[in-house]
Backbone as a printed PyTorch tensor [residue, N CA C, xyz], in Angstrom:
tensor([[[  5.5720,  -3.4910, -14.0190],
         [  4.5900,  -2.5400, -13.5650],
         [  4.9740,  -2.0720, -12.1700]],

        [[  5.1230,  -0.7650, -11.9620],
         [  5.4200,  -0.2710, -10.6310],
         [  4.2600,  -0.5500,  -9.6930]],

        [[  4.5780,  -0.8620,  -8.4970],
         [  3.5590,  -1.1020,  -7.4910],
         [  4.1320,  -1.9400,  -6.3750]],

        [[  3.3200,  -2.2300,  -5.3890],
         [  3.7420,  -3.1090,  -4.3190],
         [  2.5170,  -3.7370,  -3.7050]],

        [[  2.7050,  -4.9230,  -3.1270],
         [  1.6450,  -5.6340,  -2.4390],
         [  1.7230,  -5.3030,  -0.9650]],

        [[  0.5880,  -5.3620,  -0.3000],
         [  0.5320,  -5.0950,   1.1270],
         [  0.1440,  -6.3770,   1.8330]],

        [[  0.9440,  -6.7620,   2.8110],
         [  0.6650,  -7.9640,   3.5860],
         [  0.8640,  -7.6210,   5.0530]],

        [[ -0.1060,  -7.9710,   5.9040],
         [ -0.0150,  -7.7280,   7.3380],
         [ -0.1380,  -9.0640,   8.0360]],

        [[  0.8140,  -9.3890,   8.8720],
         [  0.7610, -10.6010,   9.6790],
         [  0.2430, -10.2250,  11.0550]],

        [[ -0.7150, -10.9930,  11.5550],
         [ -1.2520, -10.7230,  12.8800],
         [ -1.4190, -12.0410,  13.6180]],

        [[ -1.3880, -11.9650,  14.9170],
         [ -1.5810, -13.1490,  15.7300],
         [ -2.5070, -12.7970,  16.8850]],

        [[ -3.1590, -13.8020,  17.4130],
         [ -4.1050, -13.5750,  18.5060],
         [ -3.9650, -14.6930,  19.5280]],

        [[ -4.3460, -14.4070,  20.7500],
         [ -4.3660, -15.4300,  21.7900],
         [ -5.5670, -15.1750,  22.6800]],

        [[ -5.9230, -16.1800,  23.4540],
         [ -7.0600, -16.0370,  24.3480],
         [ -8.1550, -17.0250,  24.0090]],

        [[ -9.2170, -16.9860,  24.7540],
         [-10.2920, -17.9560,  24.5460],
         [-11.0630, -17.7010,  23.2460]],

        [[-11.4570, -18.7780,  22.6380],
         [-12.2650, -18.7180,  21.4110],
         [-13.6170, -19.3570,  21.7290]],

        [[-14.4280, -18.6410,  22.5200],
         [-15.6910, -19.2030,  22.9850],
         [-16.6940, -19.3980,  21.8580]],

        [[-16.6810, -18.4850,  20.8750],
         [-17.6470, -18.6160,  19.7780],
         [-16.9380, -18.3160,  18.4640]],

        [[-17.6140, -18.5260,  17.3790],
         [-17.0590, -18.2170,  16.0710],
         [-16.9620, -16.7250,  15.8140]],

        [[-17.5750, -15.9320,  16.6850],
         [-17.5590, -14.4760,  16.5200],
         [-16.1390, -13.9190,  16.5810]],

        [[-15.3290, -14.4640,  17.4670],
         [-13.9500, -13.9840,  17.6120],
         [-13.1540, -14.2500,  16.3400]],

        [[-13.3540, -15.4120,  15.7520],
         [-12.6580, -15.7430,  14.5100],
         [-13.0560, -14.8260,  13.3720]],

        [[-14.3440, -14.5550,  13.2650],
         [-14.8250, -13.6470,  12.2190],
         [-14.3010, -12.2320,  12.4460]],

        [[-14.3040, -11.7920,  13.7050],
         [-13.8110, -10.4520,  14.0190],
         [-12.3220, -10.3400,  13.7110]],

        [[-11.5670, -11.3820,  14.0040],
         [-10.1400, -11.3610,  13.7050],
         [ -9.9050, -11.3380,  12.1980]],

        [[-10.7030, -12.0820,  11.4610],
         [-10.5960, -12.0630,   9.9960],
         [-10.9350, -10.6790,   9.4520]],

        [[-11.9990, -10.0810,   9.9840],
         [-12.3820,  -8.7300,   9.5610],
         [-11.2870,  -7.7190,   9.8970]],

        [[-10.7040,  -7.8630,  11.0850],
         [ -9.6200,  -6.9630,  11.4800],
         [ -8.4240,  -7.1070,  10.5400]],

        [[ -8.0510,  -8.3290,  10.2300],
         [ -6.9060,  -8.5710,   9.3510],
         [ -7.1300,  -7.9460,   7.9800]],

        [[ -8.3160,  -8.1410,   7.4260],
         [ -8.6360,  -7.5670,   6.1190],
         [ -8.6590,  -6.0410,   6.1910]],

        [[ -9.2620,  -5.5080,   7.2370],
         [ -9.3240,  -4.0580,   7.4000],
         [ -7.9360,  -3.4670,   7.6010]],

        [[ -7.0710,  -4.1740,   8.3330],
         [ -5.7030,  -3.6930,   8.5540],
         [ -4.9450,  -3.6260,   7.2340]],

        [[ -5.0540,  -4.6600,   6.4120],
         [ -4.3830,  -4.6360,   5.1120],
         [ -4.8920,  -3.4860,   4.2530]],

        [[ -6.2010,  -3.2730,   4.2810],
         [ -6.7870,  -2.2100,   3.4710],
         [ -6.3320,  -0.8310,   3.9570]],

        [[ -6.3090,  -0.6270,   5.2740],
         [ -5.8930,   0.6620,   5.8180],
         [ -4.4200,   0.9530,   5.5130]],

        [[ -3.5790,  -0.0740,   5.5930],
         [ -2.1650,   0.0950,   5.2520],
         [ -2.0280,   0.4220,   3.7690]],

        [[ -2.8020,  -0.2540,   2.9310],
         [ -2.7570,   0.0180,   1.4940],
         [ -3.2250,   1.4400,   1.1870]],

        [[ -4.2750,   1.9010,   1.8580],
         [ -4.7380,   3.2790,   1.6500],
         [ -3.6750,   4.2850,   2.0640]],

        [[ -2.9750,   4.0030,   3.1600],
         [ -1.8930,   4.8910,   3.5740],
         [ -0.7680,   4.8690,   2.5450]],

        [[ -0.4970,   3.7080,   1.9730],
         [  0.4990,   3.6150,   0.9140],
         [  0.1090,   4.4330,  -0.3060]],

        [[ -1.1540,   4.3790,  -0.6710],
         [ -1.6340,   5.1760,  -1.8060],
         [ -1.4730,   6.6720,  -1.5060]],

        [[ -1.8130,   7.0760,  -0.2750],
         [ -1.6700,   8.4710,   0.1100],
         [ -0.2050,   8.9060,   0.0490]],

        [[  0.6890,   8.0360,   0.4990],
         [  2.1150,   8.3520,   0.4920],
         [  2.6620,   8.4440,  -0.9300]],

        [[  2.1860,   7.5830,  -1.8320],
         [  2.6230,   7.6500,  -3.2350],
         [  2.1820,   8.9730,  -3.8480]],

        [[  0.9440,   9.3630,  -3.5860],
         [  0.4510,  10.6490,  -4.1160],
         [  1.2760,  11.8190,  -3.5640]],

        [[  1.5940,  11.7720,  -2.2800],
         [  2.3910,  12.8470,  -1.6790],
         [  3.7800,  12.9040,  -2.3090]],

        [[  4.3820,  11.7580,  -2.5340],
         [  5.7140,  11.7170,  -3.1480],
         [  5.6580,  12.2300,  -4.5820]],

        [[  4.6360,  11.8470,  -5.3350],
         [  4.5250,  12.3160,  -6.7150],
         [  4.3540,  13.8340,  -6.7730]],

        [[  3.6300,  14.4000,  -5.8080],
         [  3.4960,  15.8640,  -5.7760],
         [  4.8490,  16.5350,  -5.5620]],

        [[  5.7530,  15.8510,  -4.8750],
         [  7.0800,  16.4100,  -4.6240],
         [  7.9980,  16.2970,  -5.8340]],

        [[  7.9500,  15.1780,  -6.5600],
         [  8.9760,  14.9050,  -7.5610],
         [  8.5890,  15.2360,  -8.9930]],

        [[  7.3170,  15.1820,  -9.3380],
         [  6.9320,  15.4330, -10.7270],
         [  7.1400,  16.9080, -11.0690]],

        [[  7.8190,  17.1510, -12.1550],
         [  8.1300,  18.5350, -12.5170],
         [  6.9870,  19.2220, -13.2540]],

        [[  6.3330,  18.5020, -14.1440],
         [  5.2260,  19.0710, -14.9070],
         [  4.0310,  18.1180, -14.8540]],

        [[  3.3960,  18.0010, -13.6950],
         [  2.3120,  17.0330, -13.5580],
         [  1.0620,  17.4590, -14.3330]],

        [[  0.4790,  16.4990, -15.0160],
         [ -0.7860,  16.7580, -15.7100],
         [ -1.9680,  16.2340, -14.9060]],

        [[ -1.6840,  15.3650, -13.9420],
         [ -2.7450,  14.7720, -13.1450],
         [ -3.1850,  13.4170, -13.6550]],

        [[ -2.8260,  13.0990, -14.9010],
         [ -3.2870,  11.8270, -15.4750],
         [ -2.6230,  10.6460, -14.7840]],

        [[ -1.3030,  10.6860, -14.6460],
         [ -0.6140,   9.5650, -13.9930],
         [ -1.0880,   9.4190, -12.5550]],

        [[ -1.2240,  10.5240, -11.8370],
         [ -1.6800,  10.4570, -10.4520],
         [ -3.0860,   9.8680, -10.3590]],

        [[ -3.9250,  10.1290, -11.3440],
         [ -5.2920,   9.6020, -11.3120],
         [ -5.3310,   8.0910, -11.4960]],

        [[ -4.2640,   7.4980, -11.9800],
         [ -4.2210,   6.0580, -12.2060],
         [ -3.6910,   5.2830, -11.0020]],

        [[ -3.1810,   5.9680,  -9.9920],
         [ -2.7000,   5.3020,  -8.7810],
         [ -3.9190,   4.8720,  -7.9680]],

        [[ -3.9890,   3.5780,  -7.6390],
         [ -5.1580,   3.0950,  -6.9200],
         [ -4.8190,   1.8860,  -6.0540]],

        [[ -5.7610,   1.5270,  -5.1960],
         [ -5.6760,   0.3390,  -4.3480],
         [ -6.7250,  -0.6320,  -4.8500]],

        [[ -6.3090,  -1.8380,  -5.1640],
         [ -7.2290,  -2.8820,  -5.6120],
         [ -6.8570,  -4.1920,  -4.9430]],

        [[ -7.8130,  -5.1150,  -4.9510],
         [ -7.5280,  -6.4660,  -4.4790],
         [ -6.8080,  -7.2170,  -5.5890]],

        [[ -5.6900,  -7.8100,  -5.2370],
         [ -4.9130,  -8.5980,  -6.2000],
         [ -5.2840, -10.0700,  -6.0310]],

        [[ -4.6540, -10.8990,  -6.8290],
         [ -4.8630, -12.3360,  -6.7090],
         [ -4.4530, -12.7830,  -5.3100]],

        [[ -5.1880, -13.7120,  -4.7670],
         [ -4.8870, -14.1690,  -3.4130],
         [ -5.5500, -13.3400,  -2.3390]],

        [[ -6.3510, -12.3400,  -2.7170],
         [ -7.0760, -11.5430,  -1.7480],
         [ -6.2780, -10.4220,  -1.1220]],

        [[ -5.0380, -10.2240,  -1.5340],
         [ -4.2020,  -9.1500,  -0.9900],
         [ -4.5490,  -7.8310,  -1.6650]],

        [[ -4.2480,  -6.7550,  -0.9780],
         [ -4.4390,  -5.4330,  -1.5590],
         [ -3.1460,  -5.0000,  -2.2260]],

        [[ -3.2840,  -4.2480,  -3.3030],
         [ -2.1330,  -3.8160,  -4.0800],
         [ -2.2880,  -2.3420,  -4.4330]],

        [[ -1.2140,  -1.5890,  -4.2360],
         [ -1.1540,  -0.1960,  -4.6720],
         [ -0.4040,  -0.2180,  -5.9910]],

        [[ -1.0140,   0.3140,  -7.0540],
         [ -0.3850,   0.2270,  -8.3740],
         [ -0.8020,   1.3930,  -9.2510]],

        [[ -0.2030,   1.4530, -10.4370],
         [ -0.4900,   2.5410, -11.3760],
         [ -1.3140,   2.0670, -12.5780]],

        [[ -2.0280,   0.9740, -12.4130],
         [ -2.9070,   0.4190, -13.4500],
         [ -2.1570,   0.1430, -14.7540]],

        [[ -0.9020,  -0.2930, -14.6170],
         [ -0.0660,  -0.7000, -15.7410],
         [  0.0950,   0.3980, -16.7970]],

        [[  0.3110,   1.6200, -16.3240],
         [  0.5550,   2.7300, -17.2430],
         [  1.7990,   2.4320, -18.0720]],

        [[  1.7620,   2.7820, -19.3410],
         [  2.8520,   2.4460, -20.2450],
         [  4.1640,   3.1070, -19.8420]],

        [[  4.0960,   4.3030, -19.2740],
         [  5.3290,   4.9770, -18.8740],
         [  5.6010,   4.8660, -17.3770]],

        [[  4.8520,   4.0140, -16.6830],
         [  5.0710,   3.7940, -15.2570],
         [  6.4640,   3.2850, -14.9280]],

        [[  6.9530,   2.2380, -15.6420],
         [  8.3250,   1.7780, -15.3490],
         [  9.3770,   2.8540, -15.5980]],

        [[  9.1740,   3.7050, -16.5800],
         [ 10.1240,   4.7820, -16.8570],
         [ 10.1450,   5.7830, -15.7030]],

        [[  8.9530,   6.1660, -15.1990],
         [  8.8920,   7.0880, -14.0690],
         [  9.4830,   6.4610, -12.8090]],

        [[  9.2840,   5.1620, -12.6390],
         [  9.8180,   4.4660, -11.4710],
         [ 11.3320,   4.2910, -11.5700]],

        [[ 11.8530,   4.2200, -12.7870],
         [ 13.2900,   4.0380, -12.9710],
         [ 13.6860,   2.6150, -13.2580]],

        [[ 12.7090,   1.7750, -13.5770],
         [ 12.9790,   0.3690, -13.8520],
         [ 12.8260,   0.0260, -15.3290]],

        [[ 12.5400,   1.0010, -16.1480],
         [ 12.3120,   0.7660, -17.5710],
         [ 13.6110,   0.6390, -18.3520]],

        [[ 13.5020,   0.1220, -19.5630],
         [ 14.6810,  -0.0610, -20.4160],
         [ 15.2030,   1.2690, -20.9470]],

        [[ 14.4200,   2.3290, -20.8710],
         [ 14.8380,   3.6330, -21.3920],
         [ 15.4120,   4.5550, -20.3130]],

        [[ 15.6290,   4.0170, -19.1180],
         [ 16.2270,   4.8270, -18.0590],
         [ 17.7390,   4.7930, -18.1710]],

        [[ 18.3830,   5.4640, -17.2430],
         [ 19.8350,   5.5590, -17.1920],
         [ 20.4570,   4.1690, -17.3220]],

        [[ 21.4690,   3.9150, -18.0870],
         [ 22.3620,   4.8130, -18.7910],
         [ 21.9140,   5.1600, -20.2080]],

        [[ 20.7900,   4.6320, -20.6930],
         [ 20.3260,   4.9590, -22.0380],
         [ 19.9900,   6.4390, -22.1270]],

        [[ 19.3000,   6.9580, -21.1250],
         [ 19.0220,   8.3920, -21.0360],
         [ 19.5500,   8.8910, -19.6940]],

        [[ 19.5100,  10.1690, -19.4820],
         [ 19.9910,  10.7310, -18.2140],
         [ 18.9830,  10.5730, -17.0970]],

        [[ 17.7390,  10.2800, -17.4090],
         [ 16.6910,  10.2250, -16.3860],
         [ 16.7670,   8.9100, -15.6090]],

        [[ 17.0550,   8.9620, -14.3020],
         [ 17.1630,   7.7310, -13.5270],
         [ 15.8270,   7.2190, -12.9820]],

        [[ 14.7840,   8.0170, -13.0460],
         [ 13.4910,   7.6370, -12.4750],
         [ 13.3420,   8.1930, -11.0730]],

        [[ 12.1300,   8.1510, -10.5580],
         [ 11.8440,   8.7210,  -9.2500],
         [ 11.8430,   7.6970,  -8.1230]],

        [[ 11.7210,   6.4100,  -8.4240],
         [ 11.6840,   5.3380,  -7.4150],
         [ 10.5770,   5.5800,  -6.3910]],

        [[  9.4670,   6.0960,  -6.8350],
         [  8.3670,   6.4520,  -5.9330],
         [  7.8310,   5.2380,  -5.1780]],

        [[  7.5180,   4.1710,  -5.8910],
         [  6.9320,   2.9970,  -5.2430],
         [  7.9580,   2.2900,  -4.3640]],

        [[  9.1940,   2.2040,  -4.8110],
         [ 10.2180,   1.5250,  -4.0110],
         [ 10.4900,   2.2830,  -2.7170]],

        [[ 10.5790,   3.5800,  -2.7710],
         [ 10.8260,   4.3650,  -1.5540],
         [  9.6090,   4.3490,  -0.6310]],

        [[  8.4320,   4.4290,  -1.2120],
         [  7.2160,   4.4250,  -0.4040],
         [  7.0410,   3.0950,   0.3080]],

        [[  7.3620,   1.9920,  -0.3600],
         [  7.2360,   0.6740,   0.2590],
         [  8.0860,   0.5960,   1.5150]],

        [[  9.3250,   1.0770,   1.4490],
         [ 10.2020,   1.0410,   2.6190],
         [  9.6430,   1.8910,   3.7620]],

        [[  9.1320,   3.0720,   3.4430],
         [  8.5430,   3.9320,   4.4760],
         [  7.2760,   3.3190,   5.0570]],

        [[  6.4730,   2.7090,   4.1970],
         [  5.2190,   2.1080,   4.6390],
         [  5.4780,   0.8940,   5.5260]],

        [[  6.5190,   0.1310,   5.2350],
         [  6.8530,  -1.0160,   6.0830],
         [  7.1410,  -0.5760,   7.5140]],

        [[  7.7540,   0.5880,   7.6740],
         [  8.0340,   1.0970,   9.0140],
         [  6.7830,   1.6650,   9.6840]],

        [[  5.8560,   2.1630,   8.9030],
         [  4.6600,   2.8130,   9.4380],
         [  3.5090,   1.8290,   9.6990]],

        [[  3.5280,   0.6710,   9.0530],
         [  2.4220,  -0.2920,   9.1350],
         [  2.1110,  -0.7570,  10.5580]],

        [[  3.1130,  -1.0710,  11.4020],
         [  2.7570,  -1.5020,  12.7650],
         [  1.9400,  -0.4640,  13.5360]],

        [[  2.2630,   0.7960,  13.3760],
         [  1.5070,   1.8520,  14.0540],
         [  0.0610,   1.8930,  13.5470]],

        [[ -0.1230,   1.7720,  12.2430],
         [ -1.4660,   1.7930,  11.6560],
         [ -2.2900,   0.6310,  12.1880]],

        [[ -1.6940,  -0.5600,  12.2420],
         [ -2.4510,  -1.7330,  12.6920],
         [ -2.7260,  -1.6860,  14.1920]],

        [[ -1.8010,  -1.1090,  14.9830],
         [ -2.0650,  -0.9690,  16.4300],
         [ -3.2320,  -0.0240,  16.6820]],

        [[ -3.2790,   1.0870,  15.9490],
         [ -4.3880,   2.0320,  16.1160],
         [ -5.7120,   1.4080,  15.7090]],

        [[ -5.6960,   0.6290,  14.6400],
         [ -6.9160,  -0.0480,  14.2020],
         [ -7.3470,  -1.0950,  15.2300]],

        [[ -6.3800,  -1.8230,  15.7850],
         [ -6.7030,  -2.8150,  16.8080],
         [ -7.3310,  -2.1520,  18.0260]],

        [[ -6.8350,  -0.9950,  18.4050],
         [ -7.4150,  -0.2700,  19.5430],
         [ -8.8670,   0.1010,  19.2600]],

        [[ -9.1630,   0.4960,  18.0130],
         [-10.5580,   0.8160,  17.6560],
         [-11.4330,  -0.4290,  17.7280]],

        [[-10.9240,  -1.5510,  17.2380],
         [-11.6920,  -2.8060,  17.3070],
         [-11.9380,  -3.2120,  18.7620]],

        [[-10.9120,  -3.0730,  19.6060],
         [-11.0660,  -3.4320,  21.0110],
         [-12.0410,  -2.5140,  21.7260]],

        [[-12.0030,  -1.2130,  21.4110],
         [-12.8940,  -0.2710,  22.0940],
         [-14.3620,  -0.5460,  21.7540]],

        [[-14.5920,  -1.1060,  20.5760],
         [-15.9590,  -1.4650,  20.1840],
         [-16.3450,  -2.8650,  20.6530]],

        [[-15.3960,  -3.5530,  21.2770],
         [-15.6740,  -4.8950,  21.7880],
         [-15.7140,  -5.9530,  20.6970]],

        [[-15.1140,  -5.6840,  19.5660],
         [-15.1350,  -6.6370,  18.4630],
         [-14.0610,  -7.7010,  18.6120]],

        [[-12.9800,  -7.3550,  19.2840],
         [-11.9080,  -8.3470,  19.5180],
         [-11.5500,  -8.3040,  20.9830]]])
């Protein structure tokens, strides 16, 4: 199934006077993972608009962000039957046919890995401005 998991590592330092800081850090971590996953979903949709030759909208409507096992967020295509073929990982791709696939999720994951630190820094600034962390 094409897709990727989103994981954000964060660290904190400073005084832990009350349990509020721990809860705020947990909320920030969860929110950061979710925001990165939403950006990944947006990037997948943008890439599909570029590469699909005759889009019907059905495959794009199946791209979503959900919580996976372990509490992580996952961007996926809801196990569409032709998802691996479009991604280029299916048994019917090249060399069986000429179609190599679009590698949408694989390319997006690499781009998102580079963009994630910026997303989490901006979110941290919002949390700090509200006095939550």
